[in-house]
N, C-alpha and C positions, 0 to 999 in steps of 0.2 A: 502494499498499500503507499502510497506517496505522501509525503506530507500533508497537503494543501487537504486528502484526504480524509487525513487520518486527524490532522486538527477539527473537521471542520463533526468525523465523527466524533470524536471527546464531546465538545458542545454540544450534541444533539440528546446523551447518556451525561451530563454534566447534571444533579443532583437539583443546576443552577436556572435551571430549563422553566420559564417562568407557566409551567398551565397543569400548575395543583396538584403536583405526583406525589410529596408531602401530604396530601390533605386526606391521602384512604390508605383504611387499611388492605381491603378489599377480604371482611369476616375476621378478619385476623382477631381483633382486638373483643370482637363479638366470645371469639373462643380461649382469649381468654380469661373475661367474664363470667364463660362456666368451667372455668377450668381445667382444659381440655389442656391449654398451654398454660404454663405455672414454672418455667425454670426456657435452663438457656437449650435442652438437651431435646424439650417438645416442642419451645419454639424453634428449631429448623427440625425437625422433624415434619411439622407443618405446613414451613414454608419447600420443603423437600418438596412434602407429596398437592403441591399443589401445583410446584413444574411438571410433576409429571404428573399427572393426571387430569391436567388440565392445560397450562404453554403447551408441551410437548406435543400433545394427540391433538391441538384446537389451535390454540393463536402463535405458536412459532408455526406451523405449515402454512397459516393462510395468509400472515405475514409473509413466508416465503411469497405466495402466490400473488400479492401484492406487490413487491419487489419487482417480480415477471414482465407483469403487466405495465409497470410506472415507463420499464424499461423500454418496453418494446413501443410503449407509447400508446397501448390499448387499453382506452378510457372504460367501456364498454362493461371488460376484465376487472378492471378493479372494481367499477359498479355493483358489478356480481357481489365480488370475496368480500364488498367491506357492508351491502345486505344480510352477507351470511354468516359476516365476524358479528355484526350486531344481534343477531335471530338467537346467536349459543349466548348470549352474557342470560345468566341463570335467577337472577334475582332484579329489579325495577335496579335498585344499591349498584348492580356491575356497571350493569348499563346506561347509565347518566356519567358511572364514570369515565367512560372509555370517549360515550358522547360530550363531557365536558373540557376533554384534557383536549381529545381532534379539531373541535371549536379552536383551542386553544392557541391548537399549533398552529394552526391551517393561519387563523388572524397575527400567533409570529412569525412563520409561513411572508406572508403577504407583504407585512408591516418592511422587515428587511429587504425587501425586494429580489425572493427570489427566485429568478427565472420561471415562470409557468406558472405560478401558485395556483394564476390567475382559475387555471384548472381546477383548482381544489372546489369553487364557487356553483358548481353543477350539483356535488351533493348535499340533501338535504339538511341530511345526517349522518356522520364523520365520522367513522373511529377509529381513537390514536392512531393502533397502528400504519390508514391508509395514508393520514399526515405524513408520519415517522417513513414511510416509505419514501415515499413518493418524495422526500426531505435529501433523501438517501438516495435515490439514484436519479436526482438535479446537483446531487453535489458530486456525485462518481461515483461512490460507498457501492465498493461488493455490497452484494442482497445478504450472504454470511455472515459479513463482516458488522455490519449495521444489525440483524437476527445477535448476533455474542455481544455486544453494545448494549442494545435490546434488554433479552434476559437477566445483563450484570443492576444495568438500572432500576431491573427491577428487583433481584434477589435484593439493591443495597434500599432499593424501597421498604421494604418488606422487612429487614434486618431492623431498619432504624425505626419502624416503626415499633419492634419486637423490644426494643432496646426506653422505649416510650411505653409502655403498656403496659411491660410484666412486671416491674419495667431489670433491667439486665445496665451491663457496664458495657461499658463501650471495647474494652478484651472484648468480651465474650463477643462485644456482636465480629468484632472483627477476628474474630475464631470462625464462628460463622460464617461470614465473607468467600474466608481462605476453603474451608467445606464446602458449601455450597455451588461457588460458582469454578468451583471441581470437575461437576455435573456437565456444566454450560456447551463441552463440542460433542458430548453426548446429546444431547436434548436439540442441537442443530443437523449432528450427525441425521438423526430420525425424523425427524424437520422434510431432509431432503429428499426421506424415500420413500416419505407414504406415500401413496393414492388420494385422489378425492375421494374416491369411497370409502377408503378407508381412517378419514376423520373421526374426533367422535370428542365429544365433549362432558364425561357420568366425574362428576362428584360433590355428591349430597349431603356429606359436611359443609362444604365453602359454602351450600347454596341455602342452607337450612342458617347456616350460621348468622353468614351474608341476611339472610332475611332478621334475623332475630337483631341483630343491629339499627337496620331502620327504626328500631321499636326500642334501642334500648337506655335507658334512665339518663345515665350518664357519660357522655362517649368525648372522646380526642380528636374521634379524628373525622371526619366530614360523612351525611350518610347517602 
């Protein structure tokens, strides 16, 4: 990867990217409330399970399909996979998250005058992976590299949510990052090899706790 593409990739993956990712825990805070997660080990297990049962088999392969659509200028294909991804969100909380972040990233890309960003106006509801993959294509970032950064940013956000909600120390958070990011290559390889008919998204525990989080009495993260 050339330096220009690498710096843009780091920008996309940065926790300072103003799309509001830090506002969400994706059910993790509800898992803490339910005492499913109560320490470093259980937090790492929760995050690893969500990555294996949801991201690896649905979000990551859809991400690569969106990246391929943008790389070839196939807007209709991008619209199709955007709709598929939005429909795959199990709860109103998870749906609202991807749409808010997608909208925020689209607004940012247009404000930064990224070439071709007006193409994103065709989406009434734009998912976060759709806007992310558009930016990656515009900045000549290879799809697998883009997905690697996307997954790292997701893991980092989940770890930060655990550090705040359990709570855990910063060293525990770094240990979790080391452990969890070791699986990123496996997820990327699996996503790249999946056929359309094999995509699936079955994580009932995540869906149930995300639903409960919507009515949780007191919470740190957005619902």
